[in-house]
N, C-alpha and C positions, 0 to 999 in steps of 0.2 A: 584932155581928161579933167582939170577941172571941173569943167562944166558939168560932165557925169557924176561928179563927186559933190560939186558944189553944195547943191541943196535936196540931195537924192540919195546917200549914204547909206541912210536907215531903210531905204527903200530899195536899195540895192543889195543890202545882206540879208533883208527878206524873203528875196527872190534867190537867193542863193539858200538858206534855210529851209525854203518853198521845196527848192529842186534838189535836194540830197546831199547840195554842196555847203552847207553851216557848218562844220567844223575846219574848211577847209579857210573860208572866209573869217571867223572868228579866229584864227591864227593871224590874220593880218592886225586885227585889233587887238590881239591880247599882246601884253610884250612876250620876247624871245621871238626864237627864229617862225618867219614867215612862212608857209608850206605854199609848194608850187600849184598851180593852176593850169591844167593843160588846155587846148583850144575846145577841145569834143566837150570836157567838162563847163567852160567856161558859157559853150554855145549852150548848153544845157541849161546850166543855172541862171542866164539873164532872160531866156527864152526868146524867143522869133518877133514877138513886138519889140522889143528894146534893141534888137538886135538890126532890125531892120530900119527904127527912127535913127540910130546910128550910123548906119549907112548913107543914109537921106544926106543925114548933116556934115556927115565927112566927106562923102563921093566916095570913100575906100571901098573896097570888096570884102565879103563876109571874111575870107579867109585873112586880108590883110589885117582887117581890123580885130579879129580873133586874136591872131599870132602877136601884135603889139601890145594888147589890153594881155595876155596871160604875163607877156612880160613884165607890164609896166603898172598895172593894176594891183601887186599885192604891196609894191613899195608905196605906191600912191594912197592905199585904205591906211596902209603903217601913218604915213606923214601925218594922214589927217585925223588919225587918231591916239594924240600924245596919252602917255601913260595907260594905255590901256582902256579910253575913254571917248564915247561916241560923242560929236559936237552935239552940243542940247540943241531939240527943237525949238526952243521956243526964244533962241536968239535970232 
């Protein structure tokens, strides 16, 4: 999970916004409750290229990846965005 978020959190959020799930992803960054994301929403939001790369890196099936990410991604993004702020790209 850390590798997915490490340098690419801004990129990940951009994917969500471009694919109609920006409000969901923004809830993970903002203070307050995190909105859930279903595996189909997640698949649409991250796109086929990112999903294929994750499959290759992890050796997991698409279904398993999407199930795990839909459970873990909201909390992980929340953790990486303390006080509702994205990490600086300049660091």
